[in-house]
All heavy atoms as an XYZ file, in Angstrom:
841
protein
N      55.567     77.100     85.411
C      55.865     77.421     86.800
C      57.319     77.873     86.952
O      57.604     78.820     87.663
C      55.592     76.195     87.652
C      55.757     76.437     89.116
S      54.448     77.505     89.723
C      54.716     77.400     91.414
N      58.254     77.204     86.269
C      59.655     77.573     86.368
C      59.905     78.956     85.811
O      60.725     79.696     86.334
C      60.531     76.548     85.646
C      60.595     75.216     86.355
C      61.494     74.267     85.620
C      61.541     72.922     86.310
N      62.393     71.962     85.656
N      59.205     79.335     84.756
C      59.399     80.638     84.149
C      58.967     81.747     85.110
O      59.658     82.748     85.291
C      58.618     80.748     82.807
C      58.650     82.180     82.285
C      59.198     79.779     81.794
N      57.849     81.567     85.792
C      57.373     82.595     86.732
C      58.318     82.724     87.932
O      58.530     83.825     88.433
C      55.948     82.338     87.169
O      55.882     81.106     87.847
N      58.887     81.636     88.385
C      59.845     81.683     89.476
C      61.099     82.415     89.033
O      61.622     83.291     89.760
C      60.207     80.277     89.958
C      61.252     80.207     91.057
C      60.754     80.935     92.300
C      61.571     78.763     91.398
N      61.598     82.140     87.847
C      62.763     82.815     87.304
C      62.466     84.320     87.163
O      63.285     85.166     87.532
C      63.155     82.230     85.946
C      64.319     82.916     85.237
C      65.581     82.814     86.079
C      64.540     82.304     83.863
N      61.278     84.659     86.684
C      60.905     86.064     86.548
C      60.892     86.747     87.891
O      61.358     87.878     88.040
C      59.536     86.178     85.877
C      59.049     87.581     85.785
C      59.577     88.468     84.815
C      58.079     88.084     86.633
C      59.152     89.778     84.740
C      57.667     89.410     86.566
C      58.201     90.233     85.599
N      60.344     86.076     88.907
C      60.293     86.658     90.260
C      61.698     86.910     90.805
O      61.953     87.950     91.417
C      59.509     85.738     91.179
N      62.606     85.974     90.567
C      63.990     86.140     91.046
C      64.655     87.306     90.332
O      65.296     88.150     90.964
C      64.803     84.835     90.873
C      66.269     85.061     91.101
C      64.256     83.752     91.782
N      64.503     87.396     89.018
C      65.098     88.485     88.243
C      64.509     89.822     88.700
O      65.236     90.798     88.907
C      64.895     88.266     86.733
C      65.278     89.518     85.956
C      65.699     87.067     86.269
N      63.209     89.902     88.913
C      62.562     91.131     89.337
C      63.087     91.530     90.724
O      63.357     92.720     90.969
C      61.054     90.959     89.375
N      63.249     90.587     91.624
C      63.772     90.875     92.967
C      65.178     91.444     92.892
O      65.489     92.444     93.538
C      63.751     89.613     93.829
C      64.385     89.803     95.161
C      63.696     90.420     96.202
C      65.700     89.391     95.408
C      64.280     90.605     97.445
C      66.284     89.570     96.631
C      65.574     90.182     97.653
O      66.156     90.375     98.880
N      66.029     90.833     92.088
C      67.412     91.299     91.945
C      67.437     92.703     91.349
O      68.166     93.584     91.857
C      68.251     90.327     91.091
C      69.597     90.929     90.727
C      68.429     89.011     91.836
N      66.667     92.952     90.325
C      66.642     94.280     89.716
C      66.132     95.326     90.703
O      66.669     96.428     90.774
C      65.774     94.275     88.450
C      66.366     93.520     87.258
C      65.367     93.487     86.129
C      67.660     94.149     86.805
N      65.130     95.003     91.480
C      64.618     95.953     92.475
C      65.664     96.222     93.553
O      65.826     97.349     93.991
C      63.339     95.441     93.117
S      61.911     95.513     92.021
N      66.375     95.197     93.979
C      67.407     95.370     94.997
C      68.539     96.249     94.468
O      69.014     97.136     95.196
C      67.955     94.011     95.424
N      68.936     96.050     93.240
C      69.994     96.873     92.643
C      69.516     98.319     92.534
O      70.239     99.245     92.858
C      70.408     96.330     91.259
C      71.280     97.318     90.517
C      71.139     94.999     91.438
N      68.277     98.526     92.081
C      67.765     99.878     91.955
C      67.653    100.550     93.317
O      68.016    101.713     93.461
C      66.402     99.868     91.264
C      65.767    101.214     91.183
N      66.229    102.183     90.335
C      64.731    101.777     91.852
C      65.518    103.299     90.488
N      64.599    103.055     91.422
N      67.188     99.844     94.315
C      67.070    100.424     95.653
C      68.420    100.831     96.187
O      68.562    101.891     96.803
C      66.400     99.426     96.605
N      69.453    100.021     95.978
C      70.796    100.359     96.456
C      71.316    101.606     95.768
O      71.940    102.442     96.388
C      71.736     99.167     96.223
C      73.101     99.338     96.789
C      73.167     99.312     98.305
O      72.288     98.707     98.911
O      74.082     99.951     98.864
N      71.037    101.734     94.491
C      71.547    102.867     93.720
C      70.875    104.186     94.136
O      71.458    105.243     94.042
C      71.362    102.638     92.232
N      69.610    104.118     94.602
C      68.900    105.321     94.961
C      68.746    105.477     96.466
O      67.980    106.314     96.907
C      67.502    105.314     94.302
O      66.796    104.164     94.774
C      67.605    105.284     92.782
N      69.441    104.737     97.216
C      69.319    104.703     98.671
C      69.836    106.000     99.294
O      70.964    106.391     99.038
C      70.109    103.524     99.186
S      69.920    103.257    100.936
N      69.034    106.645    100.137
C      69.560    107.823    100.833
C      70.577    107.451    101.904
O      70.523    106.364    102.461
C      68.302    108.443    101.472
C      67.295    107.368    101.503
C      67.646    106.370    100.456
N      71.487    108.343    102.187
C      72.516    108.115    103.181
C      72.257    108.998    104.388
O      71.888    110.155    104.235
C      73.900    108.427    102.592
C      74.385    107.355    101.650
C      73.851    107.239    100.381
C      75.361    106.459    102.040
C      74.280    106.240     99.518
C      75.805    105.483    101.173
C      75.259    105.369     99.914
O      75.677    104.371     99.076
N      72.431    108.450    105.591
C      72.238    109.234    106.802
C      73.602    109.485    107.452
O      74.458    108.614    107.491
C      71.299    108.522    107.795
C      71.815    107.126    108.133
C      69.891    108.475    107.281
C      71.134    106.495    109.295
N      73.810    110.722    107.969
C      75.079    111.020    108.607
C      75.111    110.590    110.072
O      74.104    110.689    110.765
C      75.171    112.552    108.499
C      73.749    112.998    108.453
C      72.961    111.903    107.793
N      76.250    110.115    110.502
C      76.501    109.789    111.901
C      77.792    110.494    112.281
O      78.748    110.516    111.501
C      76.716    108.271    112.083
C      75.525    107.424    111.657
C      74.426    107.452    112.703
O      74.663    107.556    113.880
N      73.196    107.368    112.234
N      77.868    111.097    113.456
C      79.074    111.752    113.899
C      80.162    110.749    114.163
O      79.954    109.776    114.913
C      78.812    112.547    115.211
C      77.959    113.786    114.961
O      77.921    114.255    113.801
O      77.330    114.272    115.917
N      81.320    110.920    113.527
C      82.465    110.033    113.748
C      82.967    109.410    112.446
O      82.449    109.670    111.378
N      83.986    108.571    112.615
C      84.614    107.878    111.485
C      83.900    106.567    111.164
O      83.464    105.869    112.077
C      86.080    107.559    111.811
S      87.121    109.015    112.003
N      83.794    106.241    109.892
C      83.194    104.980    109.463
C      84.050    103.809    109.893
O      85.269    103.857    109.758
C      83.027    104.964    107.941
S      81.906    106.188    107.267
N      83.409    102.754    110.339
C      84.097    101.539    110.736
C      83.326    100.306    110.265
O      82.092    100.312    110.179
C      84.265    101.455    112.268
C      85.200    102.507    112.831
C      86.629    102.299    112.353
N      87.559    103.260    112.891
C      88.074    104.281    112.218
N      87.723    104.511    110.972
N      88.942    105.076    112.785
N      84.077     99.253    109.956
C      83.479     97.979    109.539
C      82.885     97.282    110.789
O      83.042     97.757    111.910
C      84.531     97.069    108.918
O      85.533     96.759    109.919
C      85.175     97.710    107.702
N      82.260     96.151    110.573
C      81.679     95.390    111.695
C      82.738     94.994    112.717
O      82.441     94.876    113.894
C      80.971     94.156    111.149
N      83.985     94.834    112.268
C      85.053     94.448    113.204
C      85.680     95.666    113.872
O      86.605     95.533    114.668
C      86.134     93.648    112.437
O      86.766     94.456    111.483
N      85.201     96.886    113.547
C      85.713     98.090    114.179
C      86.916     98.702    113.471
O      87.525     99.642    113.972
N      87.269     98.192    112.308
C      88.419     98.703    111.563
C      87.956     99.712    110.495
O      86.797     99.779    110.148
C      89.173     97.566    110.925
C      89.674     96.566    111.966
C      90.666     95.604    111.351
N      91.067     94.581    112.277
C      92.044     94.754    113.177
N      92.678     95.871    113.268
N      92.367     93.777    113.996
N      88.933    100.462    109.958
C      88.569    101.418    108.936
C      88.225    100.787    107.595
O      87.542    101.390    106.800
C      89.656    102.495    108.714
O      90.898    102.115    109.108
N      88.688     99.586    107.336
C      88.323     98.864    106.129
C      89.032     99.366    104.897
O      90.023    100.097    104.955
N      88.490     99.006    103.742
C      89.071     99.348    102.451
C      88.323    100.558    101.885
O      87.092    100.551    101.804
C      88.911     98.129    101.508
C      89.543     98.341    100.163
O      90.475     99.162    100.052
O      89.110     97.683     99.198
N      89.054    101.592    101.515
C      88.402    102.804    100.985
C      89.335    103.532    100.031
O      90.548    103.373    100.066
C      87.955    103.728    102.117
C      89.069    104.223    103.009
C      89.793    105.369    102.682
C      89.394    103.534    104.179
C      90.815    105.829    103.517
C      90.412    103.993    105.001
C      91.112    105.133    104.673
O      92.124    105.571    105.482
N      88.740    104.356     99.183
C      89.456    105.270     98.307
C      89.369    106.652     98.940
O      88.289    107.075     99.354
C      88.858    105.314     96.901
C      88.985    103.980     96.175
O      89.965    103.272     96.426
O      88.105    103.685     95.346
N      90.495    107.368     98.996
C      90.534    108.671     99.625
C      90.678    109.769     98.570
O      91.493    109.649     97.667
C      91.687    108.751    100.618
C      91.708    110.011    101.434
C      92.787    109.929    102.510
C      92.793    111.149    103.393
N      93.748    111.041    104.477
N      89.873    110.826     98.715
C      89.921    111.987     97.823
C      90.115    113.223     98.675
O      89.548    113.345     99.746
C      88.610    112.096     97.044
C      88.324    110.916     96.164
C      87.615    109.830     96.645
C      88.782    110.892     94.861
C      87.363    108.712     95.853
C      88.527    109.777     94.039
C      87.823    108.690     94.560
O      87.570    107.604     93.763
N      90.945    114.150     98.178
C      91.186    115.400     98.885
C      90.713    116.575     98.030
O      90.511    116.454     96.820
C      92.672    115.519     99.223
C      93.137    114.446    100.181
C      94.599    114.549    100.560
O      95.347    115.317     99.921
O      95.007    113.860    101.504
N      90.540    117.712     98.681
C      90.095    118.931     98.024
C      88.742    118.763     97.358
O      88.520    119.147     96.202
C      91.120    119.431     96.996
C      92.446    119.775     97.665
O      92.439    120.347     98.767
O      93.499    119.461     97.057
N      87.784    118.133     98.074
C      86.414    117.977     97.590
C      85.467    118.511     98.672
O      85.815    118.562     99.855
C      86.073    116.494     97.278
C      86.917    115.974     96.143
C      86.214    115.624     98.495
N      84.277    118.906     98.248
C      83.263    119.307     99.213
C      82.307    118.141     99.460
O      82.423    117.079     98.839
C      82.526    120.570     98.762
C      81.775    120.407     97.465
O      81.185    119.359     97.199
N      81.762    121.439     96.634
N      81.363    118.338    100.361
C      80.449    117.269    100.739
C      79.628    116.781     99.547
O      79.448    115.579     99.344
C      79.532    117.737    101.866
C      78.470    116.729    102.331
C      79.125    115.431    102.808
C      77.615    117.336    103.428
N      79.144    117.688     98.717
C      78.340    117.290     97.564
C      79.165    116.462     96.580
O      78.667    115.504     95.981
C      77.735    118.528     96.878
C      76.667    119.225     97.676
C      77.228    120.052     98.838
O      78.390    120.482     98.826
N      76.432    120.265     99.871
N      80.423    116.845     96.374
C      81.293    116.066     95.484
C      81.567    114.697     96.071
O      81.608    113.705     95.350
C      82.618    116.815     95.250
C      82.446    118.087     94.439
C      83.680    118.966     94.471
O      84.357    119.090     95.497
N      83.977    119.594     93.337
N      81.737    114.621     97.381
C      81.979    113.343     98.046
C      80.764    112.416     97.847
O      80.922    111.245     97.508
C      82.273    113.571     99.520
S      82.759    112.086    100.434
N      79.590    112.968     98.073
C      78.367    112.192     97.884
C      78.240    111.696     96.434
O      77.901    110.538     96.192
C      77.142    113.011     98.266
C      75.841    112.257     98.098
C      74.634    113.082     98.511
O      74.699    114.309     98.511
O      73.623    112.435     98.821
N      78.559    112.547     95.487
C      78.501    112.186     94.073
C      79.491    111.072     93.757
O      79.198    110.147     92.977
C      78.731    113.398     93.188
N      80.685    111.156     94.341
C      81.685    110.099     94.138
C      81.142    108.751     94.590
O      81.304    107.731     93.937
C      82.985    110.440     94.880
C      83.841    111.544     94.288
C      84.881    112.010     95.302
C      84.520    111.039     93.011
N      80.466    108.751     95.746
C      79.877    107.510     96.244
C      78.754    107.032     95.347
O      78.689    105.850     94.981
C      79.378    107.729     97.667
S      78.637    106.243     98.420
N      77.836    107.933     95.003
C      76.679    107.540     94.188
C      77.090    106.994     92.822
O      76.392    106.182     92.241
C      75.737    108.724     94.018
C      75.115    109.220     95.284
S      74.113    107.939     96.024
C      73.628    108.749     97.528
N      78.221    107.464     92.297
C      78.686    107.021     90.999
C      79.609    105.826     91.082
O      80.166    105.401     90.048
C      79.369    108.181     90.251
C      78.386    109.251     89.862
O      77.299    108.951     89.387
N      78.747    110.500     90.073
N      79.825    105.287     92.256
C      80.710    104.134     92.464
C      79.858    102.953     92.914
O      79.330    102.943     94.029
C      81.772    104.474     93.525
C      82.774    103.373     93.734
O      82.481    102.194     93.412
O      83.855    103.689     94.249
N      79.677    101.963     92.041
C      78.828    100.833     92.380
C      79.331    100.049     93.582
O      78.582     99.312     94.192
C      78.691     99.903     91.171
O      79.955     99.378     90.823
N      80.601    100.215     93.927
C      81.153     99.502     95.083
C      81.069    100.272     96.398
O      81.510     99.797     97.438
N      80.504    101.494     96.367
C      80.440    102.308     97.570
C      79.438    101.758     98.567
O      78.256    101.585     98.253
C      80.073    103.759     97.209
S      80.010    104.836     98.652
N      79.898    101.505     99.783
C      79.057    100.998    100.871
C      78.807    102.049    101.948
O      78.167    101.788    102.937
C      79.703     99.774    101.517
C      79.979     98.637    100.574
C      78.681     98.119     99.987
C      78.971     96.914     99.086
N      77.822     96.507     98.337
N      79.354    103.248    101.731
C      79.220    104.340    102.658
C      80.365    105.305    102.422
O      81.337    104.963    101.746
N      80.238    106.517    102.938
C      81.342    107.470    102.753
C      81.522    108.299    104.018
O      80.612    108.464    104.816
C      81.135    108.358    101.517
C      79.884    109.205    101.498
C      79.954    110.545    101.876
C      78.657    108.710    101.099
C      78.818    111.355    101.846
C      77.543    109.517    101.070
C      77.621    110.825    101.442
O      76.511    111.632    101.422
N      82.752    108.771    104.158
C      83.128    109.582    105.325
C      83.624    110.917    104.783
O      84.352    110.970    103.809
C      84.239    108.871    106.089
C      84.734    109.579    107.304
C      85.803    108.798    108.015
O      85.675    107.565    108.170
O      86.805    109.419    108.405
N      83.226    111.988    105.485
C      83.664    113.315    105.050
C      84.093    114.120    106.246
O      83.470    114.079    107.300
C      82.511    114.048    104.323
C      82.917    115.388    103.802
C      83.646    115.496    102.630
C      82.625    116.543    104.508
C      84.069    116.745    102.158
C      83.006    117.790    104.044
C      83.747    117.901    102.863
N      85.194    114.854    106.085
C      85.642    115.835    107.102
C      86.476    116.870    106.361
O      87.245    116.543    105.475
C      86.425    115.174    108.224
C      87.821    114.811    107.912
C      88.539    114.225    109.144
N      89.450    113.193    108.726
C      89.173    111.927    108.559
N      87.961    111.492    108.790
N      90.068    111.077    108.172
N      86.277    118.128    106.729
C      86.978    119.234    106.096
C      86.863    119.138    104.580
O      85.804    119.281    104.043
C      88.434    119.337    106.564
C      88.550    119.563    108.062
O      87.704    120.292    108.592
O      89.450    119.012    108.682
N      87.968    118.855    103.897
C      87.925    118.690    102.444
C      88.403    117.317    102.021
O      88.887    117.116    100.910
C      88.738    119.779    101.752
C      90.212    119.709    102.116
O      90.584    118.934    103.018
O      91.013    120.419    101.484
N      88.224    116.314    102.910
C      88.633    114.945    102.608
C      87.418    114.005    102.552
O      86.509    114.125    103.358
C      89.603    114.421    103.674
C      90.947    115.104    103.645
C      91.903    114.547    104.686
O      91.533    113.610    105.430
O      93.013    115.069    104.770
N      87.477    113.082    101.605
C      86.374    112.149    101.379
C      86.942    110.730    101.303
O      87.936    110.503    100.627
C      85.693    112.513    100.076
S      84.404    111.373     99.542
N      86.288    109.806    102.001
C      86.651    108.400    101.899
C      85.439    107.651    101.364
O      84.361    107.724    101.949
C      87.040    107.837    103.272
C      88.295    108.444    103.847
C      88.624    107.919    105.239
O      87.877    107.090    105.778
O      89.623    108.378    105.788
N      85.632    106.924    100.275
C      84.583    106.079     99.696
C      84.869    104.642    100.145
O      85.833    104.028     99.722
C      84.583    106.174     98.158
C      84.402    107.632     97.697
C      83.504    105.265     97.561
C      83.123    108.283     98.131
N      84.027    104.131    101.033
C      84.247    102.833    101.642
C      83.732    101.693    100.755
O      82.623    101.775    100.246
C      83.629    102.772    103.035
C      84.433    103.554    104.018
N      85.384    102.994    104.814
C      84.473    104.890    104.293
C      85.967    103.921    105.568
N      85.418    105.083    105.257
N      84.547    100.683    100.600
C      84.252     99.540     99.732
C      83.643     98.366    100.512
O      83.145     97.427     99.909
C      85.530     99.059     99.015
C      86.210    100.145     98.218
C      85.298    100.690     97.144
C      86.022    101.729     96.295
N      85.185    102.191     95.208
N      83.738     98.414    101.833
C      83.146     97.386    102.687
C      82.014     98.033    103.498
O      82.082     99.240    103.774
C      84.187     96.816    103.650
C      85.385     96.141    103.023
C      86.422     95.785    104.073
C      84.941     94.870    102.278
N      81.006     97.267    103.895
C      79.943     97.844    104.713
C      80.540     98.478    105.979
O      81.477     97.953    106.573
C      79.055     96.639    105.073
C      79.272     95.702    103.935
C      80.726     95.858    103.559
N      79.979     99.625    106.367
C      80.468    100.359    107.542
C      79.318    100.555    108.537
O      78.811    101.662    108.703
C      81.123    101.688    107.137
C      82.492    101.455    106.525
C      80.270    102.486    106.189
N      78.912     99.472    109.201
C      77.763     99.582    110.113
C      78.093    100.246    111.443
O      77.199    100.552    112.218
C      77.378     98.126    110.322
C      78.657     97.382    110.183
C      79.405     98.125    109.108
N      79.369    100.500    111.711
C      79.769    101.114    112.978
C      80.388    102.483    112.743
O      80.865    102.787    111.662
C      80.773    100.220    113.707
C      80.205     98.896    114.145
C      81.198     98.148    114.986
C      80.574     96.873    115.509
N      81.465     96.183    116.420
N      80.342    103.288    113.790
C      80.930    104.623    113.765
C      81.801    104.769    114.997
O      81.406    104.400    116.092
C      79.828    105.708    113.745
C      80.449    107.089    113.784
C      78.962    105.547    112.522
N      83.008    105.307    114.769
C      83.931    105.558    115.893
C      83.996    107.059    116.128
O      84.339    107.818    115.225
C      85.319    104.998    115.566
C      86.348    105.293    116.619
N      86.318    104.691    117.866
C      87.399    106.147    116.630
C      87.338    105.153    118.581
N      88.006    106.040    117.867
N      83.644    107.462    117.345
C      83.679    108.875    117.689
C      84.650    109.056    118.848
O      84.489    108.440    119.884
C      82.291    109.382    118.077
C      82.265    110.863    118.367
C      82.109    111.761    117.328
C      82.425    111.342    119.652
C      82.104    113.130    117.571
C      82.424    112.712    119.910
C      82.263    113.592    118.850
O      82.242    114.937    119.087
N      85.674    109.865    118.629
C      86.668    110.148    119.678
C      87.269    111.506    119.407
O      87.212    112.014    118.278
C      87.755    109.066    119.643
N      87.840    112.114    120.423
C      88.492    113.423    120.212
C      89.534    113.335    119.087
O      90.161    112.292    118.918
C      89.148    113.725    121.553
C      88.385    112.925    122.539
C      87.946    111.692    121.803
N      89.697    114.401    118.363
C      90.669    114.413    117.261
C      89.975    114.289    115.926
O      88.874    114.811    115.719
N      90.599    113.565    115.030
C      90.112    113.447    113.661
C      88.676    112.933    113.569
O      87.870    113.471    112.823
C      91.045    112.530    112.862
O      92.368    113.036    112.955
C      90.661    112.476    111.404
N      88.361    111.889    114.319
C      87.009    111.303    114.219
C      85.925    112.225    114.764
O      84.758    112.105    114.385
C      86.960    109.953    114.917
S      87.822    108.665    113.975
N      86.292    113.158    115.646
C      85.299    114.099    116.182
C      84.879    115.090    115.091
O      83.793    115.654    115.158
C      85.864    114.838    117.384
N      85.714    115.288    114.102
C      85.405    116.203    113.022
C      84.760    115.531    111.809
O      84.316    116.190    110.894
C      86.709    116.879    112.560
C      87.393    117.667    113.660
C      88.800    118.135    113.256
O      89.195    117.904    112.103
O      89.465    118.723    114.110
N      84.687    114.220    111.829
C      84.191    113.456    110.673
C      82.716    113.117    110.805
O      82.169    113.086    111.891
C      85.000    112.143    110.541
N      82.117    112.861    109.659
C      80.754    112.296    109.612
C      80.809    111.084    108.688
O      81.406    111.113    107.628
C      79.756    113.302    109.075
C      79.408    114.389    110.074
C      78.044    114.969    109.792
C      77.676    116.078    110.732
N      77.300    115.612    112.039
N      80.178    110.010    109.153
C      80.072    108.783    108.369
C      78.664    108.727    107.788
O      77.681    108.823    108.527
C      80.335    107.577    109.260
S      80.195    106.005    108.363
N      78.562    108.616    106.472
C      77.283    108.545    105.792
C      77.023    107.082    105.424
O      77.743    106.489    104.638
C      77.290    109.441    104.541
C      77.348    110.906    104.918
C      78.524    111.517    105.274
C      76.180    111.665    104.918
C      78.575    112.857    105.633
C      76.216    113.018    105.263
C      77.422    113.587    105.630
O      77.466    114.923    105.969
N      75.954    106.529    105.999
C      75.619    105.142    105.836
C      74.308    105.004    105.082
O      73.377    105.759    105.325
C      75.519    104.448    107.191
C      76.802    104.583    107.982
C      76.574    104.315    109.473
O      75.640    104.840    110.064
N      77.422    103.519    110.055
N      74.227    104.016    104.163
C      72.959    103.836    103.430
C      71.862    103.385    104.370
O      72.089    102.624    105.305
C      73.305    102.765    102.388
C      74.483    102.066    102.958
C      75.229    103.037    103.800
N      70.635    103.858    104.130
C      69.504    103.502    104.967
C      68.782    102.269    104.498
O      67.977    101.711    105.237
C      68.503    104.669    105.032
O      68.079    104.958    103.696
C      69.128    105.897    105.665
N      69.035    101.812    103.294
C      68.244    100.690    102.761
C      69.099     99.558    102.195
O      68.656     98.836    101.337
C      67.274    101.185    101.702
S      68.081    102.052    100.337
N      70.301     99.394    102.700
C      71.120     98.301    102.214
C      70.962     97.105    103.119
O      70.219     97.122    104.082
C      72.591     98.718    102.163
O      73.122     98.749    103.456
N      71.715     96.058    102.842
C      71.665     94.856    103.673
C      72.671     94.921    104.814
O      72.980     93.933    105.421
C      71.902     93.613    102.813
C      73.256     93.623    102.126
O      74.028     94.590    102.306
N      73.530     92.649    101.321
N      73.187     96.143    105.087
C      74.116     96.310    106.192
C      73.381     96.223    107.526
O      72.173     96.419    107.596
C      74.804     97.659    106.109
C      75.658     97.824    104.889
C      76.385     99.166    104.943
O      76.867     99.547    105.985
N      76.483     99.806    103.808
N      74.149     95.998    108.578
C      73.598     96.010    109.915
C      73.239     97.455    110.300
O      73.724     98.396    109.678
C      74.634     95.470    110.924
C      75.064     94.058    110.610
C      76.261     93.684    111.469
O      76.681     94.413    112.355
N      76.803     92.524    111.187
N      72.442     97.617    111.325
C      72.116     98.950    111.820
C      73.347     99.634    112.352
O      74.218     98.985    112.924
C      71.078     98.854    112.946
O      69.920     98.266    112.456
N      73.448    100.952    112.184
C      74.592    101.676    112.708
C      74.692    101.542    114.231
O      73.690    101.564    114.915
C      74.326    103.133    112.345
C      73.286    103.087    111.287
C      72.530    101.814    111.490
N      75.895    101.327    114.713
C      76.098    101.285    116.160
C      77.483    101.826    116.451
O      78.424    101.545    115.725
C      75.976     99.838    116.666
O      76.922     99.010    116.039
N      77.593    102.613    117.508
C      78.913    103.186    117.850
C      79.873    102.078    118.253
O      79.489    101.102    118.874
C      78.610    104.067    119.052
C      77.124    104.260    119.065
C      76.542    103.082    118.369
N      81.137    102.240    117.848
C      82.156    101.260    118.253
C      82.707    101.697    119.604
O      82.667    102.856    119.960
C      83.260    101.145    117.225
O      83.917    102.376    117.102
N      83.218    100.744    120.356
C      83.769    101.107    121.669
C      84.978    102.037    121.523
O      85.725    101.957    120.585
C      84.209     99.766    122.281
C      83.973     98.744    121.247
C      83.312     99.358    120.067
N      85.119    102.932    122.473
C      86.262    103.882    122.450
C      87.482    103.247    123.019
O      87.488    102.437    123.845
C      85.907    105.122    123.266
O      84.794    105.743    122.690
Protein backbone atom coordinates (compact mmCIF):
# COMPACT_ATOMS: atom_id res chain seq x y z
CA UNK A 1 0.00 0.00 0.00
CA UNK A 2 2.81 2.43 0.85
CA UNK A 3 4.52 1.80 -2.48
CA UNK A 4 1.40 2.64 -4.49
CA UNK A 5 0.87 5.84 -2.50
CA UNK A 6 4.49 6.85 -3.10
CA UNK A 7 4.07 6.09 -6.81
CA UNK A 8 0.91 8.22 -6.95
CA UNK A 9 2.70 11.16 -5.30
CA UNK A 10 5.69 10.88 -7.65
CA UNK A 11 3.39 10.64 -10.70
CA UNK A 12 1.44 13.73 -9.55
CA UNK A 13 4.62 15.76 -9.09
CA UNK A 14 5.99 14.74 -12.48
CA UNK A 15 2.71 15.60 -14.19
CA UNK A 16 2.60 18.99 -12.45
CA UNK A 17 6.16 19.77 -13.53
CA UNK A 18 5.42 18.70 -17.10
CA UNK A 19 2.22 20.76 -17.22
CA UNK A 20 4.05 23.87 -15.99
CA UNK A 21 6.78 23.45 -18.60
CA UNK A 22 4.28 23.14 -21.47
CA UNK A 23 1.72 25.61 -20.17
CA UNK A 24 0.46 28.15 -22.72
CA UNK A 25 0.65 31.83 -21.78
CA UNK A 26 -2.18 34.29 -22.34
CA UNK A 27 -1.56 38.01 -22.95
CA UNK A 28 -3.19 40.73 -20.86
CA UNK A 29 -2.89 44.42 -21.69
CA UNK A 30 -0.65 46.16 -19.14
CA UNK A 31 2.31 45.54 -16.84
CA UNK A 32 2.70 42.33 -14.83
CA UNK A 33 2.10 42.70 -11.10
CA UNK A 34 2.35 40.39 -8.10
CA UNK A 35 -0.61 39.68 -5.82
CA UNK A 36 0.40 42.71 -3.74
CA UNK A 37 0.34 44.95 -6.85
CA UNK A 38 4.12 45.37 -7.09
CA UNK A 39 6.39 44.65 -10.03
CA UNK A 40 8.16 41.88 -8.12
CA UNK A 41 11.45 40.20 -8.96
CA UNK A 42 12.35 39.89 -12.64
CA UNK A 43 15.22 39.70 -15.11
CA UNK A 44 15.16 42.37 -17.83
CA UNK A 45 16.34 41.83 -21.40
CA UNK A 46 16.61 44.47 -24.13
CA UNK A 47 16.78 44.26 -27.92
CA UNK A 48 14.62 41.11 -28.11
CA UNK A 49 11.43 40.36 -30.00
CA UNK A 50 8.30 38.70 -28.61
CA UNK A 51 9.31 35.21 -29.73
CA UNK A 52 12.73 35.57 -28.08
CA UNK A 53 11.07 36.82 -24.89
CA UNK A 54 8.74 33.82 -24.84
CA UNK A 55 11.69 31.47 -25.40
CA UNK A 56 13.60 33.10 -22.53
CA UNK A 57 10.64 32.37 -20.25
CA UNK A 58 10.11 28.82 -21.50
CA UNK A 59 13.79 28.02 -20.95
CA UNK A 60 13.81 29.46 -17.42
CA UNK A 61 12.42 27.05 -14.83
CA UNK A 62 11.81 29.99 -12.49
CA UNK A 63 9.67 31.96 -14.96
CA UNK A 64 6.19 32.69 -13.58
CA UNK A 65 5.18 35.00 -16.42
CA UNK A 66 6.70 37.53 -18.77
CA UNK A 67 6.10 41.09 -19.86
CA UNK A 68 6.89 42.47 -23.29
CA UNK A 69 6.83 45.96 -24.79
CA UNK A 70 8.68 47.34 -27.80
CA UNK A 71 12.01 45.48 -27.59
CA UNK A 72 12.10 44.91 -23.81
CA UNK A 73 11.35 41.67 -22.00
CA UNK A 74 10.89 41.01 -18.29
CA UNK A 75 11.04 37.42 -17.03
CA UNK A 76 9.14 37.40 -13.73
CA UNK A 77 10.34 35.15 -10.92
CA UNK A 78 7.24 35.58 -8.73
CA UNK A 79 3.66 34.78 -9.73
CA UNK A 80 2.05 37.75 -11.51
CA UNK A 81 -1.71 37.24 -11.13
CA UNK A 82 -2.45 40.96 -11.56
CA UNK A 83 -2.04 43.38 -14.43
CA UNK A 84 -1.61 47.15 -14.14
CA UNK A 85 -2.90 49.17 -17.07
CA UNK A 86 -2.36 52.93 -17.10
CA UNK A 87 -1.34 55.58 -19.63
CA UNK A 88 2.37 55.54 -20.42
CA UNK A 89 4.65 52.55 -20.23
CA UNK A 90 2.05 50.05 -18.99
CA UNK A 91 -0.35 50.98 -21.80
CA UNK A 92 2.24 49.71 -24.27
CA UNK A 93 3.02 46.48 -22.36
CA UNK A 94 1.50 43.03 -22.41
CA UNK A 95 1.74 40.65 -19.48
CA UNK A 96 1.83 36.96 -20.44
CA UNK A 97 0.49 34.75 -17.67
CA UNK A 98 0.47 30.94 -17.56
CA UNK A 99 -2.98 29.40 -17.98
CA UNK A 100 -2.34 26.21 -16.02
CA UNK A 101 -0.20 27.12 -13.04
CA UNK A 102 -1.18 27.36 -9.40
CA UNK A 103 -1.38 31.14 -9.68
CA UNK A 104 -4.54 33.07 -8.95
CA UNK A 105 -6.73 34.17 -11.85
CA UNK A 106 -5.59 37.34 -13.59
CA UNK A 107 -7.23 40.47 -12.24
CA UNK A 108 -6.54 44.12 -12.98
CA UNK A 109 -4.86 46.05 -10.20
CA UNK A 110 -6.36 49.32 -9.05
CA UNK A 111 -5.15 52.44 -10.86
